[in-house]
C-alpha positions as CSV (number, residue, x, y, z in Angstrom):
1,M,32.9,-157.8,155.4
2,P,30.6,-160.9,155.9
3,A,30.2,-162.7,152.4
4,S,26.5,-162.1,150.7
5,K,26.2,-158.7,151.9
6,R,24.0,-157.1,149.6
7,I,25.5,-153.2,148.2
8,L,23.2,-150.9,146.2
9,L,25.7,-148.6,144.5
10,I,24.6,-145.0,144.1
11,I,27.0,-143.7,140.8
12,G,26.8,-139.8,140.9
13,G,28.1,-137.9,138.1
14,G,31.9,-136.6,138.5
15,I,34.9,-137.7,137.5
16,A,35.9,-140.0,141.0
17,A,33.2,-142.0,139.0
18,Y,36.0,-144.1,137.6
19,K,36.6,-144.8,141.1
20,S,33.6,-146.6,141.3
21,L,35.0,-149.6,139.3
22,E,37.4,-150.5,141.0
23,L,35.2,-150.2,144.0
24,I,32.8,-152.5,142.7
25,R,35.6,-155.3,142.1
26,R,37.0,-154.6,145.1
27,L,33.6,-155.6,147.1
28,Q,33.3,-158.7,144.2
29,D,36.3,-159.8,145.6
30,R,34.9,-159.8,149.9
31,G,31.4,-161.6,148.7
32,A,29.5,-158.5,148.5
33,L,26.6,-158.9,146.2
34,V,26.5,-155.2,144.4
35,T,23.3,-153.5,142.8
36,P,24.5,-150.4,141.0
37,V,22.6,-147.4,140.0
38,L,23.6,-144.8,138.1
39,T,22.9,-141.4,137.8
40,R,21.9,-139.7,134.2
41,A,25.0,-137.5,135.1
42,G,27.4,-140.4,136.3
43,E,26.9,-141.5,132.4
44,E,29.3,-138.9,131.2
45,F,32.0,-140.7,133.4
46,V,31.3,-144.1,133.3
47,T,29.1,-146.7,131.0
48,P,26.5,-148.8,131.7
49,L,28.2,-151.1,130.0
50,S,31.1,-150.9,132.2
51,V,29.2,-151.1,135.2
52,S,27.5,-154.2,134.5
53,G,30.1,-155.9,133.4
54,L,32.1,-155.9,136.3
55,A,29.1,-156.4,139.0
56,G,27.8,-158.5,136.9
57,Q,23.7,-157.4,137.9
58,K,21.7,-155.3,135.9
59,V,22.1,-151.1,136.0
60,Y,19.4,-149.5,137.2
61,R,19.0,-145.7,135.5
62,D,15.5,-144.9,135.1
63,L,12.9,-144.0,137.5
64,F,10.0,-144.2,135.3
65,D,11.4,-147.5,133.5
66,L,8.0,-149.8,133.2
67,G,10.7,-153.1,132.5
68,D,12.2,-151.8,135.9
69,E,9.2,-151.2,138.0
70,A,7.6,-154.7,136.9
71,E,11.0,-156.8,138.2
72,M,11.8,-155.0,141.4
73,G,9.6,-150.9,142.0
74,H,12.2,-149.0,143.7
75,I,10.6,-149.1,147.2
76,Q,12.2,-152.7,146.8
77,L,15.2,-152.2,145.5
78,S,16.0,-149.1,147.7
79,R,15.4,-151.6,150.9
80,S,16.8,-154.5,149.6
81,A,20.2,-153.9,150.6
82,D,22.1,-153.7,153.8
83,L,24.2,-151.1,152.9
84,V,23.4,-148.4,150.0
85,V,26.6,-146.5,149.1
86,V,27.2,-143.7,147.4
87,A,30.7,-142.8,145.5
88,P,30.8,-140.4,144.5
89,A,28.0,-138.2,146.2
90,T,27.9,-135.2,144.3
91,A,27.3,-131.6,145.3
92,D,23.8,-132.2,143.6
93,L,23.1,-135.6,144.8
94,M,24.2,-134.2,148.8
95,G,21.8,-131.8,148.5
96,K,18.5,-133.5,146.9
97,M,19.8,-135.5,149.9
98,A,19.9,-132.4,153.1
99,N,16.6,-131.0,151.4
100,G,14.5,-134.0,151.0
101,L,14.5,-133.8,146.9
102,A,13.5,-136.9,145.1
103,N,13.0,-136.4,141.5
104,D,15.2,-138.8,139.4
105,L,16.0,-143.0,140.7
106,A,18.9,-142.3,142.9
107,S,17.5,-139.7,145.0
108,T,14.1,-141.3,144.9
109,L,15.8,-144.4,146.6
110,L,18.0,-142.9,148.7
111,M,14.8,-140.8,150.6
112,A,12.4,-144.1,150.6
113,T,15.1,-146.8,152.1
114,D,15.3,-147.4,156.0
115,T,18.9,-149.3,155.2
116,P,21.9,-147.6,156.5
117,V,23.8,-145.0,154.1
118,L,27.1,-144.5,153.7
119,I,28.4,-141.6,151.2
120,A,32.0,-140.8,150.3
121,P,31.8,-136.9,148.7
122,A,33.5,-135.7,145.5
123,M,33.5,-132.5,144.4
124,N,35.7,-129.5,144.0
125,V,37.1,-127.3,147.0
126,R,35.1,-124.3,147.0
127,M,32.5,-126.5,146.7
128,W,33.4,-128.6,149.5
129,Q,34.1,-125.7,151.3
130,H,30.9,-123.2,150.2
131,P,28.0,-122.4,152.9
132,A,25.8,-124.1,151.8
133,M,27.7,-127.5,151.1
134,Q,28.5,-127.2,154.9
135,R,25.3,-126.8,156.1
136,N,24.2,-129.8,154.1
137,L,26.5,-131.8,155.4
138,V,25.5,-131.0,158.9
139,Q,22.0,-132.4,158.4
140,L,23.5,-135.3,156.6
141,R,25.0,-136.2,160.1
142,A,21.7,-135.2,161.7
143,D,19.8,-137.5,159.6
144,G,22.6,-140.5,160.8
145,I,24.2,-140.9,157.2
146,R,27.9,-142.1,157.4
147,V,30.2,-140.3,155.3
148,V,33.9,-141.5,154.3
149,G,36.3,-138.7,153.0
150,P,36.6,-136.5,151.1
151,N,40.9,-136.4,151.7
152,D,43.3,-133.5,150.5
153,G,44.7,-133.7,147.0
154,S,45.2,-132.3,143.5
155,M,41.7,-131.6,141.7
156,A,41.2,-132.8,137.9
157,C,40.5,-128.9,137.5
158,G,43.6,-128.1,138.8
159,E,42.9,-127.3,142.4
160,F,44.5,-128.7,145.7
161,G,42.1,-129.1,148.8
162,P,39.8,-131.0,150.1
163,G,37.5,-132.7,147.6
164,R,39.2,-135.7,146.5
165,M,37.1,-138.8,147.0
166,A,38.1,-141.1,149.3
167,E,40.2,-144.4,147.2
168,P,38.2,-147.8,147.2
169,M,39.7,-149.6,150.2
170,E,39.2,-146.6,152.4
171,I,35.4,-147.0,150.9
172,I,35.6,-150.5,151.8
173,A,37.0,-150.3,155.7
174,A,34.5,-148.0,156.1
175,I,31.8,-150.4,154.6
176,D,33.4,-153.1,157.0
177,A,32.8,-150.1,159.9
178,A,28.9,-149.6,158.8
179,L,28.0,-153.5,158.7
180,A,30.1,-154.5,162.2
181,E,27.9,-156.3,164.7
182,G,28.1,-154.6,167.7
183,P,27.4,-152.9,170.9
184,L,27.9,-149.5,169.0
185,R,26.3,-150.0,165.8
186,G,24.9,-146.9,165.3
187,R,26.3,-144.3,167.5
188,R,28.4,-141.7,166.7
189,V,32.0,-140.9,168.6
190,L,34.2,-138.6,168.3
191,V,37.8,-139.2,169.0
192,T,40.8,-136.6,169.1
193,S,44.2,-137.7,168.6
194,G,47.7,-136.4,168.7
195,P,49.3,-133.1,169.6
196,T,49.1,-129.9,168.1
197,H,51.8,-127.6,166.3
198,E,51.4,-124.0,167.0
199,P,53.5,-122.3,164.7
200,I,56.4,-119.4,165.7
201,D,56.9,-118.6,162.1
202,P,57.5,-120.9,159.2
203,V,59.6,-123.3,160.3
204,R,59.1,-123.5,164.3
205,Y,56.4,-124.4,166.2
206,I,55.7,-125.6,170.0
207,A,53.8,-128.9,170.1
208,N,53.6,-132.0,172.8
209,R,55.3,-135.3,172.7
210,S,52.3,-137.2,171.9
211,S,53.1,-139.6,169.3
212,G,49.2,-140.1,168.7
213,S,49.3,-143.6,169.3
214,Q,46.8,-144.0,172.2
215,G,43.8,-141.8,170.2
216,T,44.5,-143.7,167.5
217,A,44.0,-147.1,169.2
218,V,41.0,-145.8,170.8
219,A,39.8,-144.7,167.4
220,R,39.9,-148.6,166.0
221,A,38.8,-150.1,168.8
222,L,35.3,-148.1,169.0
223,A,35.1,-148.7,165.5
224,G,35.4,-152.2,165.6
225,L,32.8,-152.6,167.7
226,G,30.4,-150.7,165.4
227,A,30.7,-147.0,165.7
228,E,31.2,-144.4,163.8
229,V,34.2,-142.3,164.4
230,V,34.9,-139.4,163.3
231,F,39.0,-139.0,164.0
232,V,40.1,-135.6,164.4
233,T,43.6,-135.5,164.3
234,G,46.7,-133.7,165.0
235,P,50.2,-134.4,162.7
236,A,51.0,-137.9,164.4
237,D,53.5,-140.3,164.2
238,V,51.3,-142.9,164.0
239,P,49.0,-143.7,160.3
240,P,44.7,-143.1,161.7
241,P,43.1,-146.4,161.6
242,E,40.9,-147.2,158.7
243,G,37.5,-147.4,158.5
244,V,36.9,-144.1,160.1
245,Q,36.0,-140.3,159.3
246,V,39.9,-138.7,159.0
247,V,39.8,-134.7,160.2
248,R,43.5,-133.3,159.6
249,V,44.5,-130.3,161.4
250,Q,47.4,-128.7,162.5
251,T,46.6,-125.9,165.3
252,A,44.4,-126.1,168.4
253,Q,42.2,-123.8,166.8
254,Q,41.8,-126.2,164.2
255,M,41.1,-128.6,166.0
256,A,38.6,-126.9,167.6
257,E,36.6,-126.0,165.0
258,A,36.9,-129.6,163.8
259,V,35.6,-131.2,166.5
260,H,31.9,-128.6,166.9
261,D,32.1,-129.1,162.9
262,A,31.7,-133.0,163.9
263,L,28.9,-132.5,166.7
264,P,26.4,-134.2,167.6
265,V,27.5,-137.3,168.9
266,D,26.6,-139.8,171.3
267,A,30.4,-139.6,172.8
268,G,33.6,-137.6,172.5
269,V,36.7,-138.9,173.5
270,F,39.9,-135.8,173.4
271,A,43.0,-137.8,173.8
272,A,44.6,-135.8,171.6
273,A,47.5,-134.0,173.4
274,V,46.5,-129.4,172.4
275,A,49.0,-127.0,173.7
276,D,47.8,-124.7,176.1
277,W,49.4,-121.6,174.8
278,R,49.5,-120.4,171.4
279,V,52.0,-117.2,169.9
280,A,50.1,-114.5,170.2
281,S,51.6,-113.3,166.7
282,A,53.2,-116.1,164.5
283,S,56.0,-114.4,161.9
284,D,55.1,-115.0,158.3
285,R,59.0,-115.0,158.2
286,K,62.2,-116.8,160.1
287,L,63.6,-115.2,163.0
288,K,66.6,-115.1,162.8
289,K,69.6,-114.4,165.5
290,T,70.5,-110.7,165.8
291,R,72.8,-108.9,167.9
292,D,69.4,-107.8,170.3
293,G,69.6,-111.4,171.8
294,M,66.8,-113.9,171.6
295,P,63.0,-112.6,169.8
296,K,60.6,-111.5,172.9
297,L,57.2,-114.1,172.1
298,E,54.1,-113.0,173.4
299,F,51.8,-115.9,173.8
300,A,47.6,-116.4,174.0
301,E,45.7,-118.9,175.8
302,N,44.3,-121.7,172.7
303,P,40.9,-122.8,173.3
304,D,40.1,-125.0,175.5
305,I,37.9,-127.8,173.2
306,L,37.7,-130.5,176.2
307,A,35.5,-127.6,178.7
308,S,33.6,-126.0,176.1
309,V,32.1,-129.4,174.9
310,S,31.9,-130.6,178.6
311,R,30.1,-127.1,178.9
312,M,27.6,-127.2,176.3
313,T,23.7,-126.3,177.4
314,R,23.0,-127.8,174.0
315,G,23.7,-130.7,172.1
316,R,26.3,-132.1,174.7
317,P,27.5,-135.6,174.0
318,G,26.2,-138.2,176.6
319,L,29.4,-139.2,177.4
320,V,32.3,-136.9,177.6
321,V,36.0,-138.8,178.2
322,G,38.9,-136.6,178.6
323,F,42.6,-137.1,179.0
324,A,45.0,-136.2,181.4
325,A,48.9,-136.7,181.0
326,E,50.8,-136.1,184.6
327,T,54.0,-136.6,185.8
328,D,53.3,-136.3,189.3
329,D,50.3,-136.3,191.9
330,V,48.4,-137.8,189.5
331,L,45.2,-138.9,191.1
332,D,44.7,-135.4,192.7
333,N,45.8,-133.3,189.4
334,A,43.0,-135.9,187.6
335,T,40.7,-135.3,189.7
336,A,41.3,-131.9,189.9
337,K,41.1,-131.2,186.2
338,R,37.7,-133.3,185.8
339,L,35.7,-131.8,188.1
340,R,37.1,-127.9,186.3
341,K,36.8,-129.3,183.0
342,G,33.2,-130.6,183.7
343,C,33.8,-133.9,181.7
344,D,32.0,-136.9,182.8
345,W,35.5,-139.2,182.7
346,I,39.0,-138.8,182.8
347,V,42.0,-141.1,181.8
348,A,44.9,-140.0,183.4
349,N,48.4,-141.5,183.0
350,D,51.7,-140.6,184.6
351,V,53.7,-139.1,181.3
352,S,56.9,-139.0,183.4
353,P,60.0,-140.3,181.2
354,A,61.0,-143.0,183.5
355,T,58.0,-144.7,183.0
356,G,58.3,-144.6,178.8
357,I,54.9,-144.2,178.2
358,M,54.7,-140.8,176.5
359,G,55.7,-142.1,172.5
360,G,55.9,-145.8,173.6
361,S,53.9,-149.4,173.1
362,E,51.9,-149.4,176.6
363,N,50.2,-147.6,178.7
364,A,49.1,-147.8,182.8
365,V,46.0,-145.3,183.6
366,V,43.2,-144.7,185.6
367,L,39.9,-144.1,185.4
368,I,38.0,-141.3,186.9
369,S,34.5,-140.8,187.9
370,D,32.0,-139.5,190.1
371,K,32.1,-143.0,191.1
372,G,36.1,-142.8,191.7
373,A,39.2,-144.2,190.5
374,E,39.9,-147.5,189.2
375,T,43.2,-148.4,188.6
376,W,44.1,-150.2,185.2
377,P,47.6,-152.7,185.4
378,R,49.5,-151.3,182.5
379,M,49.6,-153.2,179.1
380,D,49.5,-152.1,175.4
381,K,47.9,-149.6,174.2
382,D,46.0,-151.4,171.9
383,A,43.9,-153.3,175.3
384,V,43.7,-150.0,177.0
385,A,41.8,-148.6,173.9
386,R,40.0,-151.9,173.5
387,R,38.9,-151.8,177.5
388,L,37.6,-148.1,177.2
389,A,35.7,-149.0,174.5
390,D,34.2,-151.6,176.0
391,R,32.9,-149.4,179.0
392,I,32.2,-146.6,176.8
393,A,29.6,-148.9,175.0
394,Q,28.4,-149.9,178.4
395,A,27.9,-146.3,179.4
396,L,25.7,-145.7,176.3
397,G,24.0,-149.1,176.3
398,A,22.6,-147.4,179.9
399,S,21.7,-144.3,178.8
400,N,19.2,-145.6,176.9
C-alpha cells in the first residue's frame, strides 16, 4: 500500500466490529491515514474512545453534528479519501447501499462519495443466504462495489457457514488490490481454478488431476494489474492468492452457480479442471464390496460452464478465456474446443505424463484465438500468468 493513503473506515454494528480495531492498527503500520466513522449500532460493540485512540483521529458519528459540519461537511468527508472501507458491512448497511437510502451519517457518506468502496460483509449465515441479501449483493457488485469475504466458520450465535467477516490481513490485501495502479484498475475479472470433486459416496469422488496452481497464478497476476478478481476455486492443493474475492466450491454444479452469481464481469478466465461427468445418484452411505461384484454407477453430464458463459446473449463478458489440457493433438483439439465452446481464447497445453506439467511448477502453452495460434516457450506458471494477464489488459483496453 502506498504511504499516506487516506482510508475512510465505516464501522457497522456487529460482533465483528472488534476486528476493525486490529484493521486500524494494521493500516497505520502501513502508513495509511485512517478516518473512522462509527455507526450507532457499531458503538454497541466498540467505543468511540478506543477507535479514536487507535486511529489518532476524531471519530465521526452524527449526520447532524454542527461541529462536524463546520469542521468538515459530510460531502467533503465522503470525497476526501482514496478508498472507503466498510468493515463490518452489516445487512442493514448493505441494504441501504443497494437501495439508495441515506438516513444516517454512514449511509449518507456512501451515497455522496465518488471514491471507490470496499465492503467486508459480516452477518448471520441465514441473513447472508437470504434472497434479499443476495439480490442486494448482485446490485452492489453491478454498482462497482468491491467485496472481500465473508468467510465460512462458526458464528457468535452458534451457527456455522458463510458470514464471518474477513480477517484484517485479508482486508488489507483487498485494500492493496483496490489501490493498486495498473491497466486493469476498475475492471472486474472472474477466474475459476482447481479441480471439482464429484461424490460417489460420502468418502469417494471423481476428480481431475489439477493442483490449481496455474489458475491461482492467473488470479494473482490480474490482481497485480489492479483488477477486482472473483476467484472461484475447487479443492485445490495451493492456497488462494491474497487480495481477491474467494468463492470455494466442491462440485461442478456448485462452480456453475458461483460463476453465474459472480456475473457481470469484464472478463472471465476459466482455468478450472471441471469434471465432465458426475454420478447421477451419489450414495449417502459408503458403498461396500459385495458378492454381487462391483456396484453399477450411472453417470450424468455436468454443466458446461465455459460454453454457457460464452454463449450468453445478454451480459456476456467482453473477453472469455478457456483452458484446454490435452494429451495428444493439442493444437487441433484445442482449436476445435474454442469453436465448440464459443470462447474468445483458449490456452492449451500438453499434460501428458512425460511433460510433468500437470501438478508441476512449469507450463508450456499455446494461445489460440481467431487470429491463429501463438506458441509460448516453457516457463514457470507465474510467468505464464503474468504474460496472460498482460494480454488480457491489452484486449480489454482495446475494447474501450
